[in-house]
Every structure is written in structure tokens, then in C-alpha cells.
C-alpha positions as CSV (number, residue, x, y, z in Angstrom):
1,M,0.0,0.0,0.0
2,D,2.9,2.4,0.7
3,V,4.1,1.9,-2.9
4,A,0.7,2.4,-4.4
5,A,0.2,5.6,-2.3
6,A,3.6,7.0,-3.3
7,L,2.9,6.3,-7.0
8,A,-0.4,8.0,-6.7
9,F,1.3,11.3,-6.0
10,G,3.2,11.1,-9.3
11,T,6.5,12.2,-7.7
12,P,9.5,11.7,-10.0
13,H,11.8,10.5,-7.1
14,L,11.2,7.9,-4.4
15,S,13.3,6.6,-1.5
16,F,12.5,3.2,0.0
17,Y,14.3,1.7,2.9
18,Q,13.6,-0.4,6.0
19,L,12.5,1.2,9.3
20,T,15.1,1.1,12.1
21,I,14.4,1.8,15.7
22,E,16.5,4.7,16.9
23,P,17.2,5.9,20.4
24,N,15.4,9.1,21.6
25,T,12.3,8.3,19.4
26,R,8.8,7.2,20.5
27,F,9.3,3.9,18.8
28,H,12.3,3.3,21.1
29,H,10.5,4.2,24.3
30,E,7.2,2.6,23.5
31,P,6.4,-0.9,22.3
32,P,7.8,-0.9,18.7
33,P,5.9,-2.1,15.7
34,A,6.6,-5.6,14.5
35,L,9.6,-5.5,12.1
36,P,9.9,-8.1,9.2
37,D,12.5,-10.8,9.4
38,H,15.3,-11.1,6.8
39,D,13.3,-13.3,4.4
40,L,10.3,-11.0,4.4
41,A,12.4,-7.9,4.1
42,A,14.1,-9.3,1.1
43,D,10.8,-10.2,-0.5
44,M,9.5,-6.7,0.2
45,Q,12.5,-5.2,-1.4
46,E,12.1,-7.3,-4.5
47,L,8.4,-6.5,-4.7
48,V,9.1,-2.7,-4.4
49,A,11.8,-2.8,-7.1
50,A,9.6,-4.7,-9.5
51,R,6.6,-2.4,-8.9
52,L,8.6,0.7,-9.4
53,A,10.4,-0.6,-12.4
54,G,7.0,-1.3,-14.0
55,A,6.0,2.3,-13.2
56,G,9.0,3.7,-15.1
57,Y,11.4,4.3,-12.1
58,G,15.0,3.3,-12.3
59,R,16.9,2.2,-9.2
60,Y,20.1,4.4,-9.3
61,E,21.2,3.9,-5.7
62,V,20.6,1.3,-3.0
63,S,17.4,2.8,-1.7
64,A,16.6,5.5,-4.3
65,Y,14.5,5.3,-7.5
66,A,13.8,8.0,-10.0
67,K,12.2,8.7,-13.4
68,P,14.8,9.2,-16.1
69,G,16.8,12.4,-15.5
70,R,15.2,13.0,-12.1
71,E,18.0,11.5,-9.9
72,C,18.8,13.6,-6.8
73,A,21.8,15.6,-7.6
74,H,23.0,16.3,-4.1
75,N,22.7,12.7,-3.1
76,V,24.7,11.6,-6.2
77,N,27.4,14.1,-5.1
78,Y,27.6,12.3,-1.7
79,W,27.8,8.9,-3.3
80,R,30.5,10.1,-5.7
81,F,32.6,11.2,-2.6
82,G,32.1,14.8,-3.4
83,D,32.4,17.7,-0.9
84,Y,29.6,19.5,0.9
85,L,29.2,22.1,3.6
86,G,27.2,21.4,6.8
87,I,25.1,24.4,7.8
88,G,22.6,24.2,10.7
89,A,22.1,22.2,13.8
90,G,23.3,18.6,13.4
91,A,24.6,19.2,9.9
92,H,27.5,17.1,8.5
93,A,30.2,18.3,6.2
94,K,33.0,16.8,4.1
95,V,35.8,19.1,2.8
96,S,38.8,18.1,0.7
97,L,41.9,20.2,1.2
98,P,45.2,20.0,-0.6
99,D,46.7,17.7,2.0
100,R,43.8,16.1,3.7
101,I,40.1,15.2,3.7
102,V,38.1,16.5,6.7
103,R,34.7,15.4,8.1
104,E,32.7,17.7,10.5
105,V,29.6,17.5,12.5
106,R,27.8,20.6,14.0
107,F,26.2,20.6,17.4
108,K,22.8,18.9,17.3
109,Q,20.6,20.8,19.7
110,P,19.4,24.0,18.1
111,Q,19.9,26.3,21.1
112,Q,23.3,24.9,21.8
113,Y,24.2,25.2,18.1
114,L,23.1,28.9,18.1
115,A,25.2,29.6,21.2
116,K,28.2,27.9,19.6
117,V,27.8,29.9,16.4
118,A,27.7,33.1,18.4
119,A,30.9,32.0,20.1
120,G,32.6,31.4,16.8
121,D,32.8,27.6,16.4
122,A,29.7,25.4,16.0
123,V,31.7,22.2,15.1
124,L,31.0,19.4,17.6
125,E,33.4,16.9,15.9
126,R,36.1,17.3,13.3
127,R,38.3,14.5,12.1
128,E,40.6,13.7,9.2
129,I,40.1,10.6,7.0
130,G,43.4,8.7,7.3
131,R,45.1,6.9,4.5
132,D,44.2,3.5,6.0
133,E,40.4,4.3,5.9
134,V,40.0,6.4,2.8
135,G,39.5,3.4,0.6
136,F,36.6,2.2,2.8
137,E,35.1,5.7,3.0
138,F,35.2,6.0,-0.8
139,M,33.6,2.6,-1.4
140,L,31.0,3.1,1.3
141,N,29.6,5.8,-0.9
142,A,30.5,4.8,-4.5
143,L,29.3,1.2,-4.3
144,R,25.8,2.4,-3.3
145,L,25.3,3.6,-6.9
146,T,23.9,0.8,-9.1
147,G,26.0,2.1,-12.0
148,G,29.1,2.6,-9.8
149,V,31.7,5.2,-10.7
150,S,34.6,5.7,-13.1
151,A,37.8,4.0,-11.8
152,A,39.6,7.3,-12.3
153,L,37.3,9.0,-9.8
154,F,39.1,7.2,-6.9
155,A,42.4,9.1,-7.4
156,E,40.6,12.3,-8.2
157,R,38.5,12.3,-5.0
158,T,40.9,10.6,-2.5
159,G,44.4,11.8,-3.7
160,Y,45.6,8.2,-3.7
161,P,46.2,5.8,-6.6
162,L,43.7,3.0,-7.2
163,A,46.4,0.6,-6.4
164,A,45.7,1.4,-2.7
165,V,42.6,-0.7,-2.9
166,A,43.6,-3.0,-5.7
167,P,43.9,-6.2,-3.5
168,S,40.3,-5.7,-2.2
169,L,39.0,-5.0,-5.6
170,G,40.6,-8.1,-6.9
171,E,39.2,-10.1,-4.0
172,G,35.8,-8.7,-4.8
173,V,36.0,-9.7,-8.4
174,R,37.1,-13.2,-7.4
175,R,34.1,-13.6,-5.2
176,G,31.6,-12.2,-7.7
177,L,30.8,-9.1,-5.6
178,I,32.7,-6.5,-7.8
179,D,32.4,-6.2,-11.6
180,A,35.6,-7.1,-13.5
181,D,35.4,-4.0,-15.8
182,P,38.7,-2.2,-15.0
183,A,37.3,1.1,-16.2
184,R,34.6,1.2,-13.5
185,I,34.1,0.5,-9.8
186,V,30.7,-1.1,-9.5
187,A,29.1,-3.9,-7.4
188,T,27.5,-6.8,-9.2
189,D,23.9,-7.7,-8.5
190,T,25.1,-10.0,-5.7
191,G,27.5,-7.4,-4.4
192,Q,24.6,-4.9,-4.2
193,R,22.3,-7.4,-2.5
194,F,24.9,-8.1,0.2
195,L,26.5,-4.7,0.2
196,N,27.7,-4.8,3.8
197,T,29.7,-7.9,3.0
198,T,31.1,-6.2,-0.1
199,L,32.1,-3.2,1.9
200,E,33.8,-5.3,4.7
201,M,36.6,-6.1,2.2
202,F,37.7,-2.5,2.2
203,L,38.0,-2.1,5.9
204,P,41.7,-1.9,6.9
205,A,41.8,-5.2,8.7
206,A,39.8,-7.0,6.0
207,R,42.1,-5.6,3.3
208,Q,45.2,-6.9,5.2
209,V,43.6,-10.4,5.2
210,A,42.8,-10.1,1.5
211,E,46.4,-9.1,0.7
212,R,47.6,-12.3,2.4
213,G,45.4,-14.3,0.1
214,V,43.1,-15.7,2.9
215,P,39.6,-16.2,1.5
216,I,36.7,-14.5,3.2
217,A,33.4,-16.2,3.1
218,I,30.4,-14.3,1.8
219,V,28.0,-13.8,4.7
220,E,24.5,-14.0,3.5
221,A,21.3,-13.0,5.2
222,P,19.6,-16.0,7.0
223,R,17.3,-17.9,4.6
């Protein structure tokens, strides 16, 4: 019914993803609604994808569907590891400088944020993305896109050669999670379906294991 209601509005862009129970929400403090198990969630995802495809929507990102030419530009910028400014309470930012990449988070509570702005610095957290984590940070975004990204974008956006993640990419190709096309970085259908497993290969510890040639089993959702 949610899909039918959304389609009835005729909107050119739709986002569909599973509900999570977060702290400091009514769902967390009161009896939560019944959530689907892994099998039902997978069936729901397939049903939504088929229904939207039949209505002319293309899935361009893990949880985003759009009519042709109506993809969300600012979201695509995130997934392509682009920069963005964080303005407002709780806002996030990513800024690339000549010698480093910095992520920032503003203070979340509006009154506190305004007080910090008046004091001259509303940044709650600021951290640099280190060399050992930049590969994972890039893939965490880029592999969400169903069409992936150009392989050349890795060096352009991170400042490091693609060779920095070559062992993990090779492992992903071997396991059928990453497409073998050397010109693009894109997850296969299996890699998209089990995206968390695909991304684990790019974590620093996982990459070290892959470089030693130790196989890592694909962890699938319970069936």
C-alpha cells in the first residue's frame, strides 16, 4: 500500500528503505511495531523494485528510485565522494583540502548550536580521514550507486592511486561481488544485495587479510 500511495502522488523520485528503531524516538521508548525478518524484508525489497520498475522508475542507488533524468543531484554528489558544507544544527560536512580530507559535525541541539555559532565555532566533531580508511570511505559511498563510478574517480577524490585498494577490488571480483570491468568500480547484483559484505573487504583489517590471500566467506542474510 505504501508503494501504491507513493505512486499516486506522481512524484519523480522515491526513496524506499527499511525502518530502524533509533534511540530518543517514540518507537524506542514505547512498544515498537513488528519488524519483518530477513526473508520477508528481502521479499518486500524485490516487490518494491519490480513495482517501481513497472511504473518507469530506475533504481540508481541502494534505496533510491527515479524517473529518467530526475535523480537527486546532491545525493549523487555524496555517493561520488564529493564535498559538501554542513550548515545548521546537526549538519555534516566533508571538505577536501590539498593535504587532507576532513569530516565535520555541527552541534545537534538548536539552542546549543546557536550559542556555539555566536561563540565562533559550532563544530562538535572534526576528524581527518586517514590513509588507512580512505578506501573504505570512498567505497562506502560509491558502491551504493547501481552504476558505480569511473575507476579514475578514486584518485581524483581521494588523492591516492587506485592501487591502494587493488587487493580488495581483486578479491571482490574473485568472489563475484565487484564487476571485473577495469574502467569502472561497481558492485555486481550479488554485491549490491549483500552490500555490507562487499564493503567489509575495504575495511583496513579485511584488506590486510585479502592481501595475504586468505579467503573471506560471503556472509548472506539468513534464509
